[in-house]
FIGUKE-992027 format. One record per residue (C-alpha): x, y, z; residue number from 1; residue in three letters. Coordinates in steps of 0.1 Angstrom, whole numbers, plus 2048, in hexadecimal, padded with zeros to 3 digits. Each point is the difference from the previous one (the first is absolute). Example, Ala and Ser with C-alpha at 12.3 -4.5 7.8 and 13.67 -1.06 7.14 Angstrom:
2
+-----+-----+-----+-----+-----+
:   X :   Y :   Z :   i :  aa :
+-----+-----+-----+-----+-----+
: 87B : 7D3 : 84E :   1 : ALA :
: 80E : 822 : 7F9 :   2 : SER :
+-----+-----+-----+-----+-----+
//
This chain:
133
+-----+-----+-----+-----+-----+
:   X :   Y :   Z :   i :  aa :
+-----+-----+-----+-----+-----+
: 0FA : D36 : 791 :   1 : UNK :
: 803 : 821 : 813 :   2 : UNK :
: 7FA : 7ED : 820 :   3 : UNK :
: 81E : 7E9 : 7F9 :   4 : UNK :
: 816 : 81E : 7F7 :   5 : UNK :
: 7F7 : 811 : 821 :   6 : UNK :
: 808 : 7E1 : 814 :   7 : UNK :
: 821 : 7FD : 7EE :   8 : UNK :
: 809 : 824 : 805 :   9 : UNK :
: 7F8 : 7FD : 826 :  10 : UNK :
: 815 : 7E0 : 802 :  11 : UNK :
: 81E : 811 : 7EE :  12 : UNK :
: 7FE : 81F : 816 :  13 : UNK :
: 821 : 803 : 813 :  14 : UNK :
: 811 : 7E6 : 7EA :  15 : UNK :
: 81C : 806 : 7E8 :  16 : UNK :
: 7F1 : 7F5 : 7DF :  17 : UNK :
: 812 : 7FD : 7DE :  18 : UNK :
: 820 : 812 : 7F6 :  19 : UNK :
: 81B : 7FC : 7E6 :  20 : UNK :
: 812 : 7E4 : 813 :  21 : UNK :
: 7E0 : 7EC : 802 :  22 : UNK :
: 7FA : 805 : 7DA :  23 : UNK :
: 823 : 7F3 : 7FA :  24 : UNK :
: 7FB : 7E2 : 816 :  25 : UNK :
: 7DF : 7F8 : 7EE :  26 : UNK :
: 813 : 802 : 7DF :  27 : UNK :
: 81A : 7E7 : 80E :  28 : UNK :
: 7E3 : 7EA : 80C :  29 : UNK :
: 7F0 : 801 : 7DE :  30 : UNK :
: 820 : 7F7 : 7EE :  31 : UNK :
: 808 : 7E4 : 818 :  32 : UNK :
: 7DD : 7F3 : 7FD :  33 : UNK :
: 803 : 7FE : 7DA :  34 : UNK :
: 823 : 7F0 : 803 :  35 : UNK :
: 7F2 : 7E6 : 818 :  36 : UNK :
: 7E7 : 7F5 : 7E6 :  37 : UNK :
: 81C : 7F9 : 7E7 :  38 : UNK :
: 81D : 7F6 : 816 :  39 : UNK :
: 7F5 : 7E6 : 819 :  40 : UNK :
: 816 : 80A : 81C :  41 : UNK :
: 7F5 : 807 : 824 :  42 : UNK :
: 816 : 820 : 802 :  43 : UNK :
: 7E7 : 814 : 7EA :  44 : UNK :
: 7E3 : 7F3 : 814 :  45 : UNK :
: 80F : 80B : 821 :  46 : UNK :
: 80B : 821 : 7F1 :  47 : UNK :
: 7DC : 806 : 7F7 :  48 : UNK :
: 7F3 : 7F7 : 822 :  49 : UNK :
: 81B : 815 : 811 :  50 : UNK :
: 7FA : 81E : 7EA :  51 : UNK :
: 7DA : 7FF : 806 :  52 : UNK :
: 805 : 7FD : 825 :  53 : UNK :
: 818 : 81D : 802 :  54 : UNK :
: 7EA : 815 : 7EA :  55 : UNK :
: 7E1 : 7FA : 815 :  56 : UNK :
: 813 : 805 : 820 :  57 : UNK :
: 80C : 822 : 7F4 :  58 : UNK :
: 7DE : 80A : 7F2 :  59 : UNK :
: 7ED : 7F8 : 820 :  60 : UNK :
: 81B : 80D : 818 :  61 : UNK :
: 7F7 : 81B : 819 :  62 : UNK :
: 825 : 80A : 804 :  63 : UNK :
: 7FE : 81A : 7E5 :  64 : UNK :
: 822 : 811 : 80A :  65 : UNK :
: 813 : 7DF : 7FB :  66 : UNK :
: 7EF : 7F8 : 7DF :  67 : UNK :
: 807 : 823 : 7F3 :  68 : UNK :
: 825 : 7FD : 809 :  69 : UNK :
: 801 : 7DE : 7EE :  70 : UNK :
: 7F1 : 810 : 7E1 :  71 : UNK :
: 818 : 81E : 801 :  72 : UNK :
: 81E : 7E8 : 801 :  73 : UNK :
: 7F1 : 7ED : 7E2 :  74 : UNK :
: 7FB : 821 : 7ED :  75 : UNK :
: 824 : 80B : 807 :  76 : UNK :
: 80E : 7DF : 7F6 :  77 : UNK :
: 7EE : 7FF : 7DF :  78 : UNK :
: 802 : 825 : 7F7 :  79 : UNK :
: 81A : 7FB : 7E5 :  80 : UNK :
: 7EF : 7E4 : 7EC :  81 : UNK :
: 7DD : 811 : 803 :  82 : UNK :
: 80E : 821 : 7F3 :  83 : UNK :
: 80F : 7ED : 7E3 :  84 : UNK :
: 7DF : 7F0 : 7F7 :  85 : UNK :
: 7EE : 821 : 802 :  86 : UNK :
: 81B : 80F : 7E9 :  87 : UNK :
: 7FC : 7E4 : 7E7 :  88 : UNK :
: 7DA : 803 : 801 :  89 : UNK :
: 801 : 826 : 7FA :  90 : UNK :
: 819 : 7FC : 7E3 :  91 : UNK :
: 7EA : 7E6 : 7EF :  92 : UNK :
: 7E2 : 818 : 802 :  93 : UNK :
: 815 : 81D : 7F1 :  94 : UNK :
: 7F9 : 7FD : 7DB :  95 : UNK :
: 80E : 822 : 7F7 :  96 : UNK :
: 824 : 7FB : 80C :  97 : UNK :
: 81D : 7E8 : 7FE :  98 : UNK :
: 819 : 7F9 : 81D :  99 : UNK :
: 825 : 7FB : 7FA : 100 : UNK :
: 81D : 7FA : 818 : 101 : UNK :
: 81F : 815 : 7FC : 102 : UNK :
: 81D : 7EA : 7F6 : 103 : UNK :
: 819 : 810 : 819 : 104 : UNK :
: 7EC : 808 : 820 : 105 : UNK :
: 7E1 : 7EA : 7FB : 106 : UNK :
: 7E9 : 81E : 806 : 107 : UNK :
: 7DD : 7FA : 7F1 : 108 : UNK :
: 7F7 : 81A : 7E6 : 109 : UNK :
: 7DD : 805 : 7F3 : 110 : UNK :
: 7FC : 80D : 7DC : 111 : UNK :
: 7E1 : 805 : 7EA : 112 : UNK :
: 7F6 : 7E4 : 7E8 : 113 : UNK :
: 7FF : 802 : 7DB : 114 : UNK :
: 81C : 819 : 7FB : 115 : UNK :
: 816 : 7E9 : 7EB : 116 : UNK :
: 825 : 7FE : 807 : 117 : UNK :
: 80A : 81A : 81A : 118 : UNK :
: 81E : 80A : 814 : 119 : UNK :
: 7F8 : 7FD : 826 : 120 : UNK :
: 814 : 813 : 819 : 121 : UNK :
: 801 : 7F1 : 823 : 122 : UNK :
: 7F5 : 819 : 81A : 123 : UNK :
: 816 : 7F1 : 81A : 124 : UNK :
: 822 : 7FB : 7EF : 125 : UNK :
: 7FA : 815 : 7E0 : 126 : UNK :
: 80B : 7E3 : 7EA : 127 : UNK :
: 7EF : 7FF : 7DE : 128 : UNK :
: 7F4 : 7E0 : 7EF : 129 : UNK :
: 7EA : 7F9 : 7E2 : 130 : UNK :
: 7E0 : 7EB : 801 : 131 : UNK :
: 7E2 : 7FA : 7EA : 132 : UNK :
: 7DF : 809 : 811 : 133 : UNK :
+-----+-----+-----+-----+-----+
//
């Protein structure tokens, strides 16, 4: 097994490898593959083949600078949605606080759980509103 790993490491030396854009492409490939099983349409088949081809091309490419630029453009284009998912994940893990939006300025306010009915003062606009925690 170690011999195979060494050969693979030598083969991949100087090649780009896997990045966030490749992971996204593989996710698209997986979804289109599952859809092609249920929806008998050639579009999903060709989307799967194209996604695998692009992903392998990027993975084995020796033009590291170009692949890095592509990945940076992808990360910049998806920064907002990714930040939203991280925020939702962190909020779902936070069992000791509740999150409310201010009715006037839409600022998110974090308050401790289990305090009953409390008056919350928005730190941005200073408006007070009452919520149950």
